[in-house]
C-alpha positions in Angstrom: 0.0 0.0 0.0 2.8 2.5 0.9 4.5 1.8 -2.5 1.2 2.5 -4.3 0.8 5.8 -2.4 4.5 6.6 -3.1 4.0 6.1 -6.8 0.8 8.2 -6.8 2.8 10.9 -5.0 5.6 10.8 -7.6 3.0 11.0 -10.4 1.4 14.0 -8.8 4.8 15.6 -8.3 5.7 15.3 -12.0 2.2 16.4 -13.1 2.9 19.8 -11.6 6.5 20.0 -12.8 5.2 21.3 -16.1 5.6 24.6 -14.1 9.1 24.4 -15.5 7.8 26.5 -18.4 6.4 29.3 -16.4 9.5 31.5 -16.2 10.1 31.3 -20.0 6.8 30.8 -21.8 6.1 34.5 -22.0 9.3 35.3 -23.8 9.0 32.0 -25.8 5.7 33.2 -27.3 7.3 36.6 -28.0 10.0 34.9 -30.1 7.2 33.2 -32.1 5.5 36.5 -32.8 2.5 35.8 -30.6 0.2 38.6 -29.3 0.0 39.1 -25.5 -3.3 37.3 -25.2 -1.6 34.1 -26.4 0.0 33.8 -22.9 -3.5 33.3 -21.4 -4.4 30.9 -24.2 -1.3 28.8 -23.7 -1.8 28.5 -20.0 -5.6 27.9 -20.3 -5.3 25.3 -23.1 -3.5 22.9 -20.6 -6.5 23.2 -18.2 -9.1 22.9 -20.9 -8.2 19.4 -22.0 -7.7 18.4 -18.4 -11.2 19.6 -17.6 -12.6 17.3 -20.2 -10.5 14.3 -19.5 -10.7 14.3 -15.6 -14.3 12.9 -15.2 -13.6 10.4 -18.0 -10.5 9.0 -16.3 -12.3 9.1 -12.9 -15.3 7.2 -14.3 -12.9 4.6 -15.8 -11.3 4.2 -12.4 -14.6 3.8 -10.6 -15.7 1.1 -13.0 -12.5 -0.9 -13.0 -11.1 -0.1 -9.6 -7.7 0.2 -11.3 -5.3 3.1 -11.7 -2.1 1.6 -13.3 -3.4 1.4 -16.9 -5.0 4.9 -16.5 -1.7 6.4 -15.4 0.2 4.7 -18.2 -2.3 5.8 -20.8 -2.4 9.4 -19.5 1.4 9.7 -19.5 1.5 9.1 -23.2 -0.3 12.4 -23.8 2.2 14.2 -21.5 5.2 12.7 -23.4 3.8 13.7 -26.8 2.6 17.1 -25.7 5.9 18.1 -24.1 7.8 17.0 -27.2 5.6 19.2 -29.3 6.4 22.1 -27.0 10.1 21.3 -27.5 9.7 21.5 -31.3 8.2 25.0 -31.2 7.9 25.8 -34.9 5.0 28.2 -34.4 2.7 29.7 -31.8 -0.1 27.3 -32.9 2.1 24.2 -32.4 2.9 25.5 -28.9 -0.8 26.0 -28.2 -1.6 22.5 -29.5 1.2 21.1 -27.3 -0.5 22.4 -24.2 -3.8 21.0 -25.2 -2.3 17.5 -25.7 -0.3 17.5 -22.5 -3.3 18.7 -20.5 -5.2 15.5 -21.3 -2.7 13.6 -19.1 -3.6 15.6 -16.1 -7.0 13.8 -16.0 -5.3 10.9 -14.3 -5.3 13.0 -11.2 -8.9 12.3 -10.5 -8.2 8.5 -10.5 -5.3 9.1 -8.1 -7.4 11.1 -5.7 -10.2 8.6 -5.9 -7.7 5.9 -5.0 -6.4 7.8 -2.0 -9.9 8.4 -0.8 -10.7 4.7 -0.9 -7.5 3.7 0.9 -7.6 6.2 3.8 -9.7 6.5 6.8 -11.9 9.7 7.1 -10.1 10.9 10.2 -6.7 10.6 8.4 -7.7 12.0 5.1 -6.7 15.6 5.7 -3.2 14.7 6.7 -2.8 12.3 3.8 -4.1 14.9 1.3 -1.9 17.5 2.8 1.2 15.3 2.3 0.3 14.4 -1.3 -0.6 18.0 -2.2 2.7 19.2 -0.7 4.4 16.8 -3.1 2.3 18.2 -5.9 3.4 21.7 -5.0 7.0 20.6 -4.8 6.8 20.7 -8.6 6.3 24.4 -8.4 9.6 24.5 -6.5 11.6 22.0 -8.5 10.2 22.8 -12.0 11.0 26.5 -12.3 14.3 26.0 -10.5 15.5 23.8 -13.3 15.6 26.8 -15.5 18.7 27.9 -13.7 20.6 25.4 -15.8 18.2 24.9 -18.6 18.6 28.5 -19.6 22.3 27.7 -20.4 21.2 25.3 -23.2 22.3 26.4 -26.7 22.9 23.6 -29.2 21.2 21.6 -32.0 19.7 18.1 -31.7 19.3 17.0 -35.3 16.9 19.4 -36.9 15.8 20.8 -33.6 17.2 23.8 -31.7 17.7 23.4 -28.0 17.7 26.7 -26.2 16.4 28.2 -23.0 12.9 28.3 -24.4 12.7 24.8 -26.0 14.8 22.9 -23.4 12.0 22.7 -20.8 9.8 20.7 -23.2 12.6 18.2 -23.9 13.4 18.0 -20.3 9.8 17.3 -19.3 9.4 14.7 -22.1 12.4 12.7 -20.7 11.0 12.9 -17.2 7.6 11.6 -18.3 9.4 8.7 -20.0 11.2 7.9 -16.7 7.8 8.0 -14.9 6.4 5.5 -17.4 9.1 3.1 -16.5 8.6 3.7 -12.8 4.9 2.9 -13.1 5.5 -0.2 -15.1 8.0 -1.7 -12.7 7.1 -0.2 -9.3 3.3 0.2 -9.3 0.5 -2.4 -9.1 -3.2 -2.4 -8.6 -5.1 -4.0 -5.8 -6.0 -7.5 -7.1 -9.7 -8.5 -6.9 -9.0 -11.2 -4.3 -7.4 -8.7 -2.0 -10.4 -6.4 -2.3 -12.7 -9.3 -1.5 -10.6 -10.2 1.6 -10.9 -6.6 2.8 -14.7 -6.7 2.4 -14.9 -9.9 4.6 -12.6 -8.7 7.3 -13.7 -5.1 7.8 -16.8 -3.0 8.2 -17.9 0.4 9.3 -16.2 3.7 9.6 -12.4 3.6 9.8 -12.2 0.0 8.7 -12.7 -1.6 12.1 -12.5 -5.3 12.0 -15.6 -7.3 13.1 -15.3 -8.2 16.7 -12.7 -5.5 17.6 -10.3 -3.0 16.2 -7.4 -5.4 15.9 -6.4 -7.8 13.1 -8.6 -10.8 12.3 -7.8 -13.8 14.5 -5.4 -16.1 12.7 -3.7 -13.2 10.9 -1.9 -11.9 14.1 1.1 -14.0 13.6 1.5 -12.9 10.0 0.8 -9.2 10.5 2.2 -8.5 14.0 2.5 -4.7 14.4 2.7 -4.1 10.6 -0.2 -1.8 9.6 0.3 -2.7 5.9 -1.9 -5.7 6.4 -4.8 -3.9 8.0 -7.4 -2.2 5.8 -7.7 1.5 6.5 -11.4 1.6 5.7 -14.2 -0.7 4.8 -15.2 -0.9 1.2 -18.9 -0.7 2.0 -18.5 2.7 3.6 -20.3 5.6 2.0 -19.4 9.1 3.1 -22.1 11.1 1.2 -25.4 12.3 2.6 -27.2 9.3 1.3 -26.7 5.5 1.3 -26.4 3.6 -1.9 -27.2 -0.1 -2.2 -24.3 -2.5 -2.7 -24.1 -3.5 -6.4 -21.5 -4.5 -8.9 -21.8 -1.1 -10.6 -20.9 1.9 -8.4 -23.2 4.0 -10.6 -26.3 2.0 -10.3 -28.0 4.3 -7.8 -25.9 7.3 -8.6 -27.7 10.7 -8.9 -26.0 13.9 -10.0 -28.7 15.9 -8.3 -28.3 14.1 -4.9 -24.5 14.1 -5.2 -23.7 17.6 -6.4 -26.7 19.9 -5.9 -26.4 20.1 -2.2 -25.4 23.3 -0.3 -22.2 21.9 1.2 -21.0 20.4 -2.1 -21.8 23.6 -4.1 -19.8 25.7 -1.6 -16.8 23.4 -1.7 -16.9 23.4 -5.5 -17.1 27.2 -5.4 -14.1 27.3 -3.1 -12.2 25.2 -5.7 -13.2 27.5 -8.5 -12.6 30.9 -6.9 -9.2 30.1 -5.3 -7.8 28.6 -8.4 -9.2 31.4 -10.6 -7.5 34.0 -8.4 -4.3 32.0 -8.2 -3.9 31.4 -11.9 -4.9 35.0 -12.7 -2.1 36.3 -10.4 0.3 33.8 -11.8 -0.4 35.1 -15.3 0.0 38.6 -14.1 3.3 38.1 -12.3 5.6 37.6 -15.2 4.5 40.7 -17.2 4.5 42.7 -13.9 8.0 41.8 -13.0 9.2 42.6 -16.5 7.5 46.0 -16.5 8.5 47.2 -13.0 11.6 45.3 -12.1 13.0 44.1 -15.5 13.2 40.5 -14.3 14.5 37.9 -16.7 14.4 34.1 -16.8 16.8 33.7 -13.9 15.1 36.2 -11.6 11.7 34.6 -12.3 13.0 31.1 -11.7 14.4 32.2 -8.3 11.0 33.8 -7.5 9.1 30.7 -8.3 11.6 28.6 -6.3 11.1 30.7 -3.2 7.3 30.5 -3.6 7.6 26.8 -3.9 9.5 26.6 -0.6 6.7 28.7 1.0 3.9 26.5 -0.4 5.6 23.3 0.7 6.1 24.7 4.2 2.5 25.8 4.3 1.2 22.3 3.3 3.3 20.7 6.0 2.0 23.2 8.6 -1.6 22.5 7.4 -0.9 18.8 7.8 0.0 19.4 11.4 -2.8 21.8 12.0 -5.5 19.5 10.5 -4.8 16.9 13.2 -5.8 19.5 15.9 -8.6 21.5 14.2 -11.6 20.7 12.0 -11.3 21.2 8.3 -13.8 24.0 8.3 -11.6 26.0 10.7 -8.6 25.4 8.4 -10.8 26.5 5.4 -11.9 29.7 7.2 -8.3 30.6 8.1 -7.3 30.2 4.5 -10.1 32.4 3.2 -9.2 35.1 5.6 -5.6 35.1 4.4 -6.8 35.1 0.7 -9.0 38.2 1.4 -6.2 40.1 3.1 -3.9 39.2 0.1 -6.4 40.5 -2.4 -6.9 43.7 -0.6 -3.2 44.2 -0.4 -2.8 43.6 -4.1 -5.6 46.1 -4.9 -3.9 48.8 -2.8 -0.3 48.3 -3.7 0.0 46.2 -6.9 -2.6 47.7 -9.1 -0.6 50.9 -9.0 2.8 50.4 -7.1 3.8 53.3 -4.9 7.2 54.7 -4.1 10.6 54.0 -5.7 12.1 50.6 -6.7 12.8 49.3 -3.1 9.3 50.1 -1.9 7.7 48.6 -5.1 9.7 45.5 -4.7 8.7 45.2 -1.0 5.0 45.7 -1.9 5.2 43.0 -4.6 7.0 40.5 -2.3 4.4 40.9 0.5 1.5 40.6 -2.0 2.9 37.4 -3.5 3.7 36.0 0.0 0.2 36.5 1.3 -1.3 35.0 -1.9 0.8 31.9 -1.7 0.3 31.6 2.1 -3.4 31.1 1.9 -3.3 28.4 -0.8 -2.5 25.3 1.3 -5.2 26.1 3.9 -8.0 26.3 1.3 -6.7 23.5 -0.9 -6.4 20.8 1.7 -9.6 21.7 3.6 -11.8 21.8 0.6 -10.4 18.5 -0.9 -10.8 16.6 2.4 -14.3 18.0 3.0 -15.3 17.2 -0.5 -14.2 13.6 -0.2 -16.4 13.2 2.9 -19.6 14.7 1.6 -19.6 12.7 -1.6 -20.0 9.0 -2.1 -16.9 6.9 -1.7 -18.0 4.4 -4.4 -17.8 7.1 -7.1 -14.8 9.0 -5.8 -13.0 8.8 -9.0 -15.8 10.5 -10.9 -16.5 13.0 -8.1 -12.9 14.0 -7.9 -12.9 14.3 -11.7 -15.8 16.8 -11.5 -14.0 18.7 -8.7 -10.9 18.9 -10.8 -12.9 19.9 -13.8 -14.3 22.8 -11.9 -10.7 23.7 -11.0 -9.7 23.3 -14.6 -12.4 25.7 -15.7 -11.0 28.2 -13.2 -7.5 27.8 -14.5 -8.8 28.4 -18.0 -10.7 31.5 -17.2 -8.2 32.9 -14.7 -5.3 33.4 -17.2 -7.7 34.6 -19.9 -9.1 37.2 -17.5 -5.7 38.4 -16.3 -4.1 38.2 -19.8 -6.6 40.7 -21.2 -6.4 43.1 -18.2 -2.7 43.5 -17.5 -3.2 47.2 -18.1 -6.5 47.4 -16.1 -5.4 46.0 -12.7 -8.2 47.6 -10.7 -10.9 45.8 -12.7 -9.0 42.5 -12.6 -8.3 42.5 -8.9 -11.7 44.0 -8.0 -13.6 41.1 -9.6 -11.3 38.7 -7.8 -11.9 40.4 -4.5 -15.7 40.3 -5.1 -15.6 36.5 -5.7 -13.6 35.9 -2.6 -16.0 38.0 -0.5 -18.9 36.0 -1.9 -17.2 32.7 -1.1 -16.3 33.8 2.5 -19.9 34.7 3.2 -21.3 31.5 1.6 -18.8 29.4 3.6 -19.9 31.0 6.9 -23.6 30.3 6.1 -23.1 26.8 4.8 -23.3 23.6 6.8 -20.2 21.8 5.4 -19.1 20.4 8.7 -18.5 16.7 8.4 
């Protein structure tokens, strides 16, 4: 079980390492003669295909209760898409490369569904925090690789390898390595093992019938090793309704009962608004640093690296915090930080005040606050969502959640990309969305 979770974590880590393109994609598009709005299109295209593929991969996972084949299939799109990015003959090929690579991110819904089915509800926040910290490590490791990738300047057959195309080749090679790792290090839970789990456990947290310890007869084999004990019973449903046991997890599935409930709508809104604001600010950052501070690839890479360290630290802190406080408390703290961040950006980033040192200080504080609130909201809403939706269809439900996030990461860059010269309008709408979410969260009943 731990090896499966490790492989899922590595897959999640590499799925975010596409952030390696963030410090250079703006200038890359400029060399291809692209208009400024192509930056938003390029970043949004990746999310568009992920939005469409997420529920499909999740549905596949729920039907088959497997993830290995899904990951292997999804990784093929990442390999092809990143190689297309490396080729870079035109702005349209670059845009197409992001569309193709984004299909591979749909496997994330299968991975989160697997993690939900293999963890107890009380442990879910800490597990999700650890996995999401690994995902965010990609934001640290990815852009930091540009420190040496920017030195590339040679030919590979008919292809030019420079600081703009090298990230695509680099990511293509990493995805090939991940394919090999999944083939040789990852395996699905066999049907017999799932059947044994069903006979030996029941109820919340996977307690064994007749007590909370191992089944009699297995003590000698298991000892103190928790690997042999199921973390949760397969018959457990964590939604607001109970579905009958059947061979098909979708036999009694209802979209209205599953998603059109107050607590679910609020959590999906939290997913959308926080990612919309995050990706809008990410899109804004590179042109902003170029305009006011004349940052190049190296400076932007260092900036993303520092932000990555902050995010990872934040997720580790949230992992500790979630053991002591309810998820709704963690969510409320995150929303407060996000509101403060947005107010700061409206006051100081829409029209920076003072000379260079003051402007740089204002920018650093704004980015720090924005990044600080992300782990609180992300972990709390994912954990709560897994508890208020049915466990049997977690792959599909997580796919829907990720599609909502994908829609946000499409609209966010498009919104920011067209309003880089109208910061008050851009940030004002973001602030209004956050205020609406905060009020809705306070009025909702998403305690689990």
